[in-house]
C-alpha positions in Angstrom: 159.7 -20.1 161.0 160.9 -17.4 158.5 164.5 -16.9 159.5 166.2 -17.7 156.3 164.7 -16.5 153.1 166.2 -17.5 149.7 165.5 -15.1 146.9 163.6 -16.8 144.2 162.3 -19.7 146.4 159.8 -18.1 148.7 156.5 -16.2 148.5 158.4 -13.3 150.2 161.0 -13.2 147.5 162.2 -10.0 145.9 159.7 -8.5 143.5 162.6 -7.5 141.3 163.9 -11.0 141.0 160.4 -12.2 140.3 160.1 -9.8 137.3 163.5 -10.6 135.9 163.3 -14.4 136.6 166.6 -15.1 138.1 167.8 -16.3 141.6 170.3 -14.5 143.8 172.9 -17.1 142.9 172.5 -16.4 139.2 172.5 -12.7 139.8 175.6 -12.7 142.0 178.2 -10.1 141.2 181.7 -11.5 140.8 185.0 -9.8 141.2 186.3 -9.7 137.6 189.9 -10.4 138.8 189.2 -13.6 140.6 185.8 -14.7 139.4 184.9 -15.2 143.0 181.9 -13.9 144.8 182.4 -10.4 146.3 182.5 -10.1 150.1 179.1 -9.4 151.6 177.9 -6.8 154.1 174.8 -7.8 156.0 172.5 -4.9 157.0 170.1 -5.7 159.9 167.6 -2.9 159.8 164.0 -2.0 159.4 163.4 -1.6 155.7 160.7 -0.3 153.3 157.8 -0.9 152.8 157.9 -0.5 156.6 157.3 3.2 157.2 159.8 4.5 159.6 162.8 6.9 159.5 165.4 4.1 159.9 163.9 2.1 157.1 164.2 5.1 154.7 167.7 5.9 156.0 168.9 2.4 155.3 167.3 2.4 151.8 169.0 5.6 150.9 172.4 4.5 152.3 172.3 1.1 150.6 171.3 2.8 147.3 174.3 5.2 147.6 176.7 2.3 148.5 175.5 0.3 145.5 175.8 3.2 143.1 179.4 3.9 144.2 180.8 0.5 145.1 178.9 -2.2 143.4 182.0 -4.0 142.3 183.6 -3.8 145.7 181.1 -5.8 147.9 177.5 -7.0 147.9 175.0 -5.7 150.4 172.5 -8.2 151.8 169.4 -7.0 153.8 167.9 -8.6 156.9 164.7 -6.7 157.7 163.7 -6.3 161.4 160.1 -7.3 162.0 157.8 -8.4 164.7 154.6 -10.4 164.9 152.6 -7.2 164.3 154.9 -5.7 161.6 155.5 -7.9 158.6 156.0 -7.0 155.0 156.7 -8.2 151.5 159.9 -6.6 150.2 160.6 -5.2 146.8 164.4 -5.8 147.2 166.2 -9.1 147.7 166.3 -10.1 151.4 168.5 -13.0 152.6 167.1 -13.3 156.1 164.3 -12.0 158.4 164.8 -11.1 162.0 161.5 -11.4 164.1 162.2 -9.6 167.3 159.3 -11.3 169.0 160.8 -14.7 168.5 163.9 -15.7 170.5 164.7 -18.5 168.1 164.9 -16.0 165.3 167.9 -14.3 167.0 169.6 -17.6 167.6 169.0 -18.9 164.0 170.1 -15.7 162.4 173.4 -15.7 164.4 174.1 -19.3 163.3 173.4 -18.6 159.7 175.6 -15.5 159.7 178.5 -17.5 161.3 178.1 -20.3 158.7 178.1 -18.0 155.7 181.7 -17.5 154.6 180.8 -14.7 152.3 179.5 -12.5 155.1 182.4 -10.3 156.2 180.7 -7.6 158.3 177.3 -7.2 160.0 175.9 -3.7 160.2 173.0 -3.1 162.6 170.9 0.0 162.5 170.0 0.4 166.2 167.1 2.2 167.8 165.9 1.2 171.2 162.3 0.9 170.0 163.2 -1.8 167.5 164.4 -4.1 170.4 162.2 -2.8 173.2 160.8 -6.3 174.1 163.9 -8.3 173.2 166.9 -6.6 174.7 168.2 -9.8 176.3 167.9 -11.7 173.1 169.6 -8.9 171.2 172.6 -8.9 173.6 172.9 -12.7 173.3 172.7 -12.4 169.5 175.6 -9.9 169.5 177.7 -12.1 171.7 177.1 -15.1 169.4 178.0 -13.5 166.1 181.6 -14.3 165.1 181.8 -11.7 162.4 182.8 -8.0 163.0 179.7 -6.0 164.0 179.1 -2.3 163.3 176.4 -0.7 165.4 174.8 2.5 164.1 173.2 4.4 167.0 170.2 6.5 165.9 169.4 7.5 169.5 171.9 8.3 172.2 170.3 9.4 175.5 172.3 11.5 177.9 172.3 10.9 181.7 171.2 7.3 181.6 169.9 5.4 184.6 171.9 2.3 185.7 169.8 -0.1 183.7 170.1 1.8 180.4 173.8 2.4 181.0 174.5 -1.2 181.6 172.4 -2.3 178.5 174.3 0.1 176.2 177.7 -0.9 177.6 176.9 -4.5 177.0 175.9 -4.1 173.4 178.7 -1.7 172.6 181.2 -4.1 174.1 180.3 -6.6 171.4 180.7 -4.2 168.5 183.8 -3.8 166.5 182.8 -0.2 165.6 180.1 2.2 166.6 178.7 4.8 164.2 177.0 7.9 165.5 175.8 10.9 163.5 176.9 13.9 165.6 179.8 14.8 167.8 177.5 15.4 170.7 176.3 11.7 170.5 180.0 10.6 170.4 180.7 12.6 173.6 177.7 11.2 175.4 178.8 7.6 174.6 182.3 8.4 175.9 181.4 10.4 179.0 178.1 8.9 180.1 178.5 5.3 179.0 182.3 4.8 179.1 182.6 3.7 175.5 186.1 3.7 174.1 186.7 6.6 171.7 188.7 4.3 169.4 185.5 2.4 168.6 183.4 5.4 167.6 183.2 6.9 164.2 181.1 9.9 163.3 179.2 9.7 159.9 176.6 12.4 159.5 173.0 11.6 158.6 172.9 11.4 154.8 171.1 14.0 152.7 170.1 14.0 149.0 171.7 16.0 146.2 169.1 18.2 144.8 169.0 20.2 141.5 168.0 23.5 143.3 165.3 24.2 140.9 163.7 27.6 140.4 161.5 28.4 143.4 159.0 30.4 141.5 158.5 27.6 138.9 158.0 25.1 141.7 155.4 27.2 143.4 153.6 27.6 140.1 153.7 23.8 139.6 152.0 23.2 143.0 149.6 26.2 142.6 151.3 28.2 145.4 152.3 31.3 143.4 152.1 34.4 145.6 152.4 32.5 148.9 155.2 32.7 151.4 155.5 29.1 152.2 156.3 27.7 155.7 156.6 23.9 155.9 157.4 21.0 158.2 157.5 17.3 157.2 157.8 13.8 158.6 155.5 11.3 160.4 153.1 13.2 162.6 153.2 12.7 166.3 152.8 14.9 169.4 156.6 15.1 169.7 156.8 17.4 166.7 154.9 20.1 168.6 153.3 21.4 165.4 150.8 23.2 167.6 153.6 25.7 168.5 153.6 26.9 164.9 149.8 27.1 164.7 149.7 29.2 167.9 152.3 31.5 166.3 150.6 31.9 163.0 148.1 34.7 163.9 151.1 36.9 164.9 152.9 35.9 161.7 149.9 36.6 159.5 149.6 40.1 160.9 152.8 41.0 159.1 152.7 38.4 156.3 149.2 37.9 155.1 150.1 35.6 152.3 151.6 32.9 154.5 150.7 29.3 154.0 151.9 26.6 156.4 152.3 23.1 154.8 152.2 20.2 157.2 153.6 17.4 155.1 153.3 13.7 156.1 151.0 11.1 157.4 150.6 10.1 161.0 153.3 7.8 162.3 152.0 4.2 161.9 152.8 3.3 165.5 150.9 6.3 166.7 147.9 5.3 164.6 148.0 1.9 166.2 148.1 3.3 169.7 145.8 6.3 169.5 144.5 6.7 166.0 144.4 10.2 164.5 144.0 11.9 167.9 146.9 14.3 167.3 145.9 15.3 163.8 142.3 15.9 164.9 143.6 18.1 167.7 145.6 20.1 165.1 142.6 20.5 162.8 140.5 21.7 165.7 143.1 24.3 166.6 143.2 25.5 163.0 139.4 26.0 163.1 139.5 27.7 166.4 142.2 30.1 165.3 140.5 30.6 161.9 143.6 29.5 160.0 141.9 27.5 157.3 143.3 29.7 154.5 146.8 29.5 156.0 147.3 25.8 156.7 147.3 22.9 154.4 147.8 19.2 155.3 149.5 16.9 152.8 148.5 13.7 154.5 150.5 11.2 152.5 153.9 9.5 152.3 155.4 11.6 149.5 157.8 10.2 146.9 161.4 11.5 147.4 161.2 13.6 144.2 157.9 15.3 145.4 159.2 15.8 148.9 162.4 17.5 147.7 160.4 19.8 145.4 158.2 20.9 148.3 161.3 21.6 150.4 162.9 23.6 147.6 159.8 25.8 147.2 159.7 26.4 151.0 160.6 29.9 152.1 161.1 29.0 155.8 161.3 25.5 157.3 160.0 25.0 160.8 161.4 22.3 163.1 159.7 22.5 166.5 160.5 19.1 168.1 160.0 19.3 171.9 162.4 16.4 172.7 165.6 17.9 174.0 167.3 14.5 173.7 166.5 13.8 170.0 170.0 12.9 168.8 169.4 13.5 165.1 166.7 14.4 162.6 166.6 13.3 159.0 163.8 15.8 158.3 166.0 18.6 159.5 168.9 17.4 157.4 166.8 17.1 154.3 165.5 20.6 154.7 169.0 22.0 155.0 170.2 20.1 152.0 167.4 21.8 150.0 168.7 25.2 151.1 165.8 26.0 153.4 166.2 28.8 155.9 165.3 27.0 159.2 163.8 28.1 162.5 164.4 25.3 164.9 164.3 24.2 168.5 167.6 23.2 170.1 167.9 19.5 169.8 171.6 18.3 169.9 171.8 17.7 166.2 170.5 21.2 165.5 172.8 22.9 168.0 175.8 21.1 166.4 174.9 22.0 162.8 173.3 25.5 163.2 175.9 28.0 164.2 177.0 31.4 163.1 174.9 32.6 160.3 173.5 29.2 159.4 170.0 29.3 160.8 167.9 30.5 163.8 167.2 28.6 167.0 164.3 29.2 169.3 163.4 27.8 172.7 161.1 24.8 173.1 157.5 25.8 172.9 158.2 29.5 172.7 155.3 30.7 170.5 156.2 34.4 170.5 159.9 33.8 169.8 159.0 31.6 166.9 156.6 34.2 165.4 159.3 37.0 165.7 162.0 35.0 164.0 159.7 33.7 161.2 158.6 37.3 160.4 162.2 38.4 160.5 163.0 35.9 157.8 159.9 36.4 155.6 160.6 40.2 155.5 164.3 39.9 154.6 164.9 38.1 151.3 168.6 38.8 151.4 168.9 37.2 154.8 167.1 34.1 153.6 169.4 33.8 150.6 172.5 34.1 152.8 171.2 31.6 155.3 170.3 29.2 152.4 173.8 29.5 150.9 175.4 28.8 154.3 173.1 25.8 154.8 174.1 24.3 151.4 177.8 24.7 152.2 177.4 23.2 155.6 175.4 20.2 154.5 177.6 19.4 151.4 179.8 16.9 153.3 176.7 15.0 154.4 175.3 14.0 151.0 174.5 10.3 150.7 177.4 9.8 148.3 179.8 11.0 150.9 178.1 8.9 153.6 178.6 5.9 151.3 182.3 6.7 150.9 182.7 7.0 154.7 180.9 3.7 155.3 182.9 2.0 152.5 186.2 3.2 154.0 185.1 1.7 157.4 184.2 -1.6 155.7 187.6 -1.7 154.0 189.4 -0.9 157.3 187.5 -3.7 159.2 187.6 -6.3 156.4 191.3 -5.6 155.7 192.6 -7.9 152.9 189.3 -9.4 152.0 187.8 -6.2 150.6 189.1 -3.4 148.4 187.3 -0.4 147.1 186.5 0.2 143.5 184.7 3.5 142.6 181.9 3.2 140.1 182.0 5.5 137.1 178.9 7.7 136.9 176.8 7.9 133.8 177.7 10.8 131.5 175.4 13.8 132.3 175.4 16.9 130.1 172.6 18.7 132.0 174.9 21.4 133.6 176.9 21.8 130.4 173.6 22.7 128.6 172.5 24.9 131.4 175.7 26.9 131.3 175.4 27.4 127.5 173.4 30.2 126.0 172.9 30.8 122.3 176.1 33.0 122.4 178.5 30.7 124.4 179.3 29.1 127.7 178.8 31.3 130.8 181.9 31.5 133.0 180.7 31.0 136.6 177.8 29.6 138.6 176.4 30.3 142.1 176.1 26.7 143.3 174.5 25.3 140.1 172.8 28.4 138.8 174.7 30.1 136.0 175.8 33.6 136.7 175.3 35.6 133.5 177.0 38.6 135.2 180.3 36.7 135.1 180.3 36.8 131.3 182.1 34.5 129.0 185.6 33.5 128.2 187.4 32.0 125.2 189.1 29.6 127.7 185.9 28.0 128.7 184.4 27.8 125.3 187.6 26.3 123.8 187.6 23.6 126.5 183.9 23.1 126.0 184.5 22.6 122.3 187.0 19.8 123.0 184.6 18.1 125.4 181.7 18.3 123.1 183.8 16.9 120.2 184.8 14.0 122.4 181.2 13.4 123.2 180.2 13.6 119.6 182.9 11.1 118.6 181.6 8.6 121.1 177.9 9.1 120.9 177.4 10.3 117.3 174.5 12.3 118.8 173.4 14.9 116.2 172.2 17.1 119.1 175.9 17.7 120.0 176.4 19.7 116.8 174.3 22.6 118.1 176.7 23.1 121.0 179.8 22.6 118.7 178.4 25.3 116.5 177.9 27.7 119.4 181.4 27.2 120.8 183.0 27.5 117.4 181.1 30.7 116.7 182.3 32.1 120.0 185.9 31.2 119.2 185.5 33.1 115.8 183.9 36.0 117.7 187.0 36.3 119.8 189.3 36.1 116.8 191.0 39.4 115.9 192.8 40.4 112.7 196.0 38.4 112.2 194.5 35.4 114.0 195.0 36.7 117.5 192.3 36.1 120.1 190.7 38.0 123.0 189.5 36.1 126.0 187.0 38.1 128.1 183.5 38.9 127.0 180.8 40.4 129.3 177.1 39.5 129.5 176.4 42.2 126.8 178.7 40.4 124.4 181.3 43.2 124.7 185.0 42.6 125.1 186.1 43.8 128.6 189.1 45.8 129.7 190.6 42.7 131.3 191.8 41.8 127.8 194.1 44.8 128.0 195.7 43.9 131.3 196.0 40.1 131.1 198.5 37.9 129.1 196.3 36.1 126.7 198.9 33.7 125.2 197.6 30.7 127.0 194.0 31.5 125.9 195.2 31.7 122.3 196.9 28.3 122.7 193.7 26.8 124.0 191.8 28.2 121.0 194.2 26.5 118.7 193.9 23.2 120.6 190.1 23.4 120.3 190.2 24.2 116.6 192.7 21.5 115.9 190.6 18.9 117.7 187.5 20.0 115.7 189.5 19.6 112.5 190.5 16.1 113.6 186.8 15.0 113.6 185.9 16.8 110.4 184.8 13.5 108.8 181.9 13.6 111.2 180.9 17.2 110.4 178.9 18.7 107.6 181.2 19.4 104.7 180.7 23.2 104.6 181.2 23.5 108.3 184.4 21.4 108.2 185.7 23.8 105.5 184.9 26.8 107.7 186.7 25.2 110.6 189.8 24.6 108.6 189.8 28.1 107.3 189.6 29.4 110.9 192.4 27.1 112.0 194.6 28.4 109.2 194.0 31.9 110.3 194.7 31.1 113.9 198.1 29.7 113.0 199.4 32.7 111.2 201.4 34.1 114.1 201.5 31.5 116.7 205.2 30.9 116.3 205.7 34.3 118.0 204.4 32.9 121.3 206.9 31.9 123.9 204.6 31.1 126.9 205.4 27.5 127.9 201.8 26.3 128.1 200.7 28.3 125.1 203.3 26.5 123.0 202.1 23.2 124.4 198.5 23.8 123.6 199.4 24.9 120.1 201.5 21.7 119.6 198.5 19.7 120.7 196.1 21.6 118.4 198.4 21.2 115.4 199.0 17.5 116.2 195.2 16.8 116.1 194.8 18.9 113.0 197.6 17.0 111.3 195.9 13.7 111.9 193.3 14.8 109.4 195.2 17.2 107.1 198.9 16.3 107.1 201.3 19.1 105.9 204.9 20.0 106.0 203.9 23.3 107.5 202.3 21.5 110.4 205.4 19.4 111.1 207.7 22.4 110.9 205.6 24.4 113.3 205.4 21.5 115.8 209.2 21.1 115.6 209.8 24.8 116.1 207.7 24.9 119.3 208.9 21.5 120.5 212.5 22.5 120.2 211.8 25.5 122.4 210.4 23.2 125.1 213.4 20.9 124.7 215.7 23.9 125.2 213.8 24.9 128.3 214.0 21.4 129.7 217.8 21.2 129.1 218.3 24.5 130.8 216.3 23.7 134.0 216.6 19.9 134.4 219.2 18.0 136.5 219.4 14.6 138.1 216.8 15.5 140.7 214.6 17.9 138.7 213.3 16.6 135.3 211.2 19.6 134.3 211.0 22.6 131.9 210.8 25.3 134.6 212.1 25.8 138.1 208.7 25.2 139.5 205.5 23.2 139.0 202.5 25.4 138.7 199.1 24.7 136.9 198.3 22.5 133.9 201.7 20.8 134.2 200.8 17.6 132.3 200.2 19.4 129.0 203.9 20.0 128.7 205.1 16.4 128.4 201.9 15.5 126.6 202.8 18.2 123.9 206.3 16.7 123.5 204.8 13.2 123.2 202.5 14.6 120.4 205.6 16.1 118.8 207.3 12.7 118.8 204.2 11.0 117.4 204.2 13.4 114.4 207.9 13.8 113.7 209.5 10.6 115.1 212.3 12.6 116.7 213.5 10.4 119.6 214.6 13.4 121.8 210.9 14.4 122.1 210.0 10.9 123.2 212.7 10.7 125.8 212.1 14.1 127.3 208.3 13.6 127.2 208.6 10.4 129.2 211.2 11.4 131.7 209.4 14.7 132.5 206.0 13.0 132.7 207.3 10.3 135.0 208.9 13.0 137.1 205.6 14.9 137.4 203.7 11.7 138.3 206.2 11.0 141.1 205.3 14.4 142.6 201.5 14.3 142.4 200.7 10.6 143.1 201.0 9.4 146.7 200.1 5.9 147.6 196.7 5.3 146.0 195.5 8.9 145.4 196.4 11.9 143.4 197.2 15.3 144.8 197.9 17.8 142.1 200.0 20.9 142.7 198.1 23.4 144.8 197.3 26.9 143.7 198.0 27.8 147.3 201.7 27.3 146.7 203.5 26.1 143.6 206.2 23.4 144.0 209.6 25.1 143.7 212.7 23.4 142.6 214.7 24.4 145.6 211.9 23.2 147.9 210.8 20.1 146.1 210.9 17.9 149.2 208.8 20.3 151.3 205.3 19.0 151.9 202.8 20.9 149.7 199.9 22.8 151.3 196.6 21.1 151.9 193.8 22.2 149.5 193.8 24.4 146.5 193.4 21.5 144.1 191.6 22.2 140.9 189.5 19.8 138.7 191.2 21.2 135.6 194.6 19.9 136.8 193.3 16.4 137.5 191.5 16.4 134.1 194.7 17.5 132.2 196.6 14.7 134.0 194.0 12.1 132.9 194.2 13.4 129.3 198.0 13.0 129.4 197.9 9.6 131.0 195.6 8.4 128.3 197.9 9.6 125.6 201.0 8.1 127.3 199.2 4.7 127.8 198.2 4.7 124.1 201.8 5.4 123.1 203.7 3.2 125.5 201.1 0.6 126.6 202.5 0.7 130.2 199.7 -0.3 132.6 201.0 2.0 135.2 199.6 4.9 133.2 196.2 3.2 133.0 196.3 2.5 136.7 197.1 6.1 137.5 194.4 7.3 135.2 191.8 5.3 137.2 193.2 6.6 140.5 193.1 10.2 139.2 189.5 9.9 138.1 188.5 8.5 141.5 189.6 11.9 142.9 186.3 13.3 141.5 184.4 10.5 143.2 185.7 10.9 146.7 189.2 9.5 146.7 190.8 12.7 148.0 191.9 14.0 151.4 188.4 15.0 152.4 186.8 11.8 151.1 184.1 13.9 149.5 182.7 13.9 146.0 183.9 16.7 143.6 181.5 15.7 140.8 177.8 16.2 141.4 175.9 13.4 139.6 172.6 15.1 140.3 173.3 18.2 138.3 176.0 17.0 136.0 178.2 19.8 137.3 181.6 19.7 139.0 182.6 21.6 142.1 185.1 24.3 141.6 187.8 23.2 143.9 189.1 20.9 146.8 190.2 23.1 149.7 191.8 22.2 153.0 188.5 21.7 155.0 185.8 22.2 152.4 184.6 21.8 148.8 183.9 24.9 146.8 180.3 24.1 145.8 180.1 26.5 142.8 179.9 24.6 139.6 181.5 26.8 137.0 182.4 26.2 133.4 186.1 25.3 133.9 185.5 22.6 136.5 182.4 21.2 134.9 184.0 20.9 131.4 187.2 19.6 132.9 185.3 16.7 134.6 183.5 16.0 131.3 186.7 15.9 129.4 188.2 13.5 132.0 185.1 11.2 132.0 185.0 11.1 128.2 188.7 10.4 127.9 188.3 7.4 130.2 185.5 6.1 128.1 187.4 6.7 124.8 190.5 4.9 126.2 188.5 1.9 127.3 186.6 1.8 124.0 190.0 1.6 122.2 191.2 -1.1 124.6 188.1 -3.2 124.2 188.2 -2.8 120.4 191.8 -4.0 120.2 191.4 -6.8 122.7 188.0 -7.8 121.2 186.8 -8.2 124.8 183.2 -8.9 125.6 183.6 -7.7 129.1 182.1 -4.4 130.3 184.3 -1.4 130.4 184.3 -1.4 134.2 185.4 -5.0 134.4 188.1 -4.3 131.9 189.2 -1.3 133.9 189.6 -3.6 136.9 191.5 -6.3 135.0 194.0 -3.8 133.5 194.9 -2.3 136.9 197.6 -4.1 138.9 196.3 -2.8 142.2 192.6 -2.8 141.4 192.1 0.7 142.8 189.2 1.8 140.6 186.4 0.6 138.5 
């Protein structure tokens, strides 16, 4: 009997544990606050190396959950097997469920009930997994005393009485039921009588992809010059690939360079029942239709990286399933996430996702219709690009990271006080920063993650990039950072005009644009001073001659800044001079800071009252830099008035943008007006730059006052990038290293421009720098993430 498997004590133990030489008990992850074991979520599912869609689905979901919430809970895996389907697993498994053994169900239920650590049991359900053990499965569900989440991968409409009663029985035992489409939810409600309150819709996860250059990928796979059609997944007759083969002669008449890739091995269960009968039939048809030069089989189980590359080089993806009741398709989802224009048959999942200008739907088995639509796409590159862009925006909410957030929120809701979520900090990734940077400077905008050189360059972006790269250089001491610091510094000098004034807008030909004549450039000038001042502050790390050139440029930039009266421009200048003064103290620096700080004090006194502690009659963008600037002024001068106003105004701002355990910065859809300060702000219009500036200010205030509320709010604010926002979706893309341009009411702006990407990087590096200082002063041996938890009174983020 193999019902309970202890990692490290069985021949079926985890290969990972074998290599590392520790048991599951030794390797247990503890909550740093309590030093107790974290709550456990048990996944009962088919699992790799078993080759099936649910196994892959579970592996991807578990990986995403561990990447985002590994300090929140532990996931245990119970693979589903049978007498004929047994495997050795590369990941730790606590139990095995053999569906051909009634005792296995009973023993597993007993072990789950006896394990105090197990808080939730999640079961990936597909009727085929329990085909010969439905009664045992129902009894198993009735015996479990822990909350059960059932994930339905198949939901059949119009059930007969036997199927209807079976589904009603198993759903009755579940605490929650996860389905992947709205149509599946409606079927459960209308055809099976399942309570809507039990059902939650979490879309099938998809992978973040880098959206590599299609031409380069075709060259890599020796497909240059071919219009590539593709389909992928385990081969079986249900895929109706012969429909595409029958359409190919018509397609080839108009597109002679077409190549159809059939990616994937035959489904293991099909091989057991009928061998390679279906594949041989397809090969025979290819020969009959003389398609040998236009069809290529890739008869293997591809690695994820290779699969995603094949999908990215695909010109048109074909999904020709002939099962009208197929609830969901992972292959279809993956193709959309890679931006493939898709021609598909109308399964429920497709009909729900493909609407408007997203993709093209054809009737089941309609060869002529398929040929017409494929030719239409192949002959219209603009249409393909439009469809691809629409697909990417439509699939953005479904990435595995967002699926992980949705599942984790469900876990938290069910487990209540025994589980709290802690978002994991991603590794620092400079890929998109480097991609945006040319030898001249940082490009302003991106189409998704492809830099748009036609958008030109701005002083704003290059100044912020300078600060971010200086932060990175401070922390990493990576000499490679200097190349980028030089580029951004040279760009700032390029924008400097006689008298120390700066222009902001430069086109792709490195020419200043007319926009400089029609836009107030005070804030841009302030950002340039901030960047130069920060660069001066790390001059000990720079080559001597370069540090001298930086100081000279800074001196020139300060010649006329006291003539500026823009609120934020003055704040940026104060910050720049503050940082410069940490390295090169001077009475001139102090005098300039006091002159500008006094103006801010005067503005504050003019506008503030008992209910409104602010410098203006409204809150707009970049608000946190104003109190941060006055805090810097106090740190330089010691004048108590700067300290008092900095703190009162910052605490006032925080009261307006933090609600419960999340941040909602002031929306660019509507500023917060003094006379309407209690009116609910509009949903959406939140920009990464405002969250980042808030994190920078929180770090500075924590450093000055050592109040843990600032550290706690810094963690909460950073979690906004990771999914702790009103859409519960990621803003930062860990695959590309880019940050999305904005959080709107119902969607994320997927373009990853310079402002948002640099803002995220500044925030991430500020968090790291803050923790490094704390660890140094506390002489802690704990990891940064553990320390982050300990220093938070509510443990909202790790």
